[in-house]
C-alpha positions in Angstrom: 1.5 7.0 12.1 3.6 10.4 13.0 4.8 11.5 16.4 3.9 14.7 18.4 6.5 16.7 19.8 5.4 14.9 23.3 6.1 11.5 21.9 2.3 10.6 21.1 1.5 9.1 18.4 -1.1 10.1 15.8 -2.5 8.9 12.4 -1.8 10.9 9.3 -5.5 11.1 8.3 -6.3 13.3 11.0 -7.3 17.1 10.6 -4.1 18.2 9.2 -4.3 21.2 11.6 -3.2 18.6 14.1 -0.4 17.3 12.4 1.4 20.2 11.4 4.2 19.7 14.3 4.6 16.1 13.6 7.4 14.0 12.5 7.4 10.7 10.9 7.7 8.0 13.1 9.8 5.4 11.2 11.2 4.4 7.7 9.4 3.1 5.0 9.8 0.3 2.5 9.7 2.1 -1.0 10.4 -1.2 -2.8 8.1 -2.7 -5.0 8.3 -6.6 -5.5 6.3 -8.6 -7.7 6.5 -12.3 -9.4 5.4 -13.0 -12.8 4.2 -16.5 -13.9 4.5 -17.0 -17.7 3.1 -19.9 -20.2 5.8 -22.1 -22.4 6.0 -18.9 -24.9 7.3 -16.6 -21.9 4.2 -14.5 -22.2 2.9 -13.5 -18.7 -0.2 -15.0 -17.2 -0.4 -13.6 -13.6 1.4 -11.4 -11.4 2.1 -10.7 -7.8 2.7 -7.6 -6.6 3.9 -6.2 -3.2 3.9 -2.7 -2.3 4.0 -1.6 1.2 1.1 1.3 0.8 -2.2 1.5 2.1 -4.6 1.1 -1.2 -6.8 4.0 -0.3 -6.3 7.2 -2.5 -10.1 7.6 -3.4 -10.6 8.8 -0.1 -13.7 8.9 1.7 -16.0 8.2 -1.0 -19.7 6.4 -0.9 -18.4 3.8 -3.6 -16.3 0.4 -4.1 -13.2 1.0 -5.9 -10.2 -1.3 -6.5 -8.0 2.2 -5.9 -4.5 2.1 -7.3 -4.1 -1.9 -7.0 -6.7 -1.7 -9.8 -5.1 0.7 -11.7 -1.8 -1.4 -11.5 -4.1 -4.3 -12.9 -5.5 -2.3 -15.5 -2.3 -1.0 -16.7 -0.6 -4.8 -16.9 -3.7 -6.0 -18.7 -3.5 -3.4 -21.4 -0.3 -4.2 -21.9 -0.3 -8.3 -21.7 -4.0 -9.0 -22.5 -7.3 -9.3 -20.5 -6.6 -12.7 -19.4 -3.4 -11.4 -17.2 -4.8 -11.8 -13.5 -2.9 -9.4 -10.8 -2.8 -10.3 -7.2 -2.0 -7.1 -5.3 -0.6 -7.8 -1.7 -0.3 -4.5 0.8 3.3 -5.6 2.2 3.8 -4.2 5.7 2.0 -0.9 5.2 0.5 -0.5 8.9 2.8 2.7 9.2 2.8 3.7 5.6 0.4 5.5 3.4 0.7 8.1 0.6 -1.0 11.0 2.6 1.2 14.4 2.6 0.2 15.7 6.0 1.9 18.8 5.5 0.2 19.5 2.2 -3.3 21.3 3.0 -4.5 21.3 -0.5 -3.9 17.7 -1.2 -6.6 15.7 -3.1 -7.8 12.2 -3.1 -9.8 11.1 -6.0 -9.3 9.4 -9.3 -6.5 11.6 -10.3 -4.1 10.2 -7.4 -5.6 6.8 -7.9 -4.2 7.1 -11.4 -1.0 8.6 -10.6 0.0 6.2 -7.8 -1.0 2.9 -9.7 0.4 4.1 -12.9 3.9 4.8 -11.1 3.8 1.2 -9.6 3.1 -0.5 -12.8 5.7 1.5 -14.7 7.9 0.4 -12.3 6.7 -2.9 -12.9 7.2 -2.5 -16.7 10.5 -1.1 -16.2 12.1 -3.7 -14.7 10.4 -6.9 -15.9 13.4 -7.8 -18.3 15.7 -8.1 -15.9 13.4 -10.8 -14.0 15.6 -14.4 -13.2 13.4 -17.2 -14.0 14.4 -20.3 -11.7 13.4 -23.4 -12.9 10.4 -24.5 -10.1 9.4 -27.9 -10.0 7.1 -27.4 -6.9 5.6 -24.7 -4.8 5.2 -25.2 -0.9 3.6 -23.4 1.6 4.1 -22.9 5.0 1.7 -21.3 7.6 1.4 -20.3 11.3 -1.4 -19.4 13.3 -0.6 -16.5 15.4 -3.2 -15.7 18.2 -3.1 -12.1 19.2 -5.3 -10.9 22.3 -7.9 -8.3 22.1 -6.4 -4.8 22.9 -8.6 -3.4 25.6 -10.4 0.1 24.6 -8.4 3.3 26.0 -9.6 6.8 26.5 -7.4 8.0 23.7 -9.3 6.1 21.5 -12.1 8.8 21.1 -9.9 11.8 20.9 -10.8 14.2 18.5 -7.1 14.5 17.0 -6.6 11.0 16.9 -3.5 11.1 19.1 -2.9 7.5 20.7 -0.9 8.4 23.7 2.8 8.3 24.4 5.1 6.3 22.1 6.9 3.4 23.6 
């Protein structure tokens, strides 16, 4: 999300002409976190990859795509074998996107998907040798159900410039 000079919030996927006076509304988490599950011979069986960024670099195309998370999986499978499973978790990405809102010429599509996915997979491959492997006898899971009431419709929900009212 971006912030306008008047304090209103606007989504970065709005037409770029509406975004040129905006500033970023906060910090981003640029850290890639991952877990590797290995067999007894230290061969990776599965990865859990967590990166806070929306998985939508293909753009508004009428097709189904695994996008750049799929590119990560493809690269890890190429390196470690087709049986490797990669689970991608999109982190806390509600405010984080790959879009450069100042660049009128930025393209969506397969080239951007490959660039982002290859970069993240490369980060994993560069750091996999530094992983410390603790002995794990058991994995427990905790969960809490969070009930969030529906947000009422507001007039600004349908504004052409995607402005979401004043920031708090």
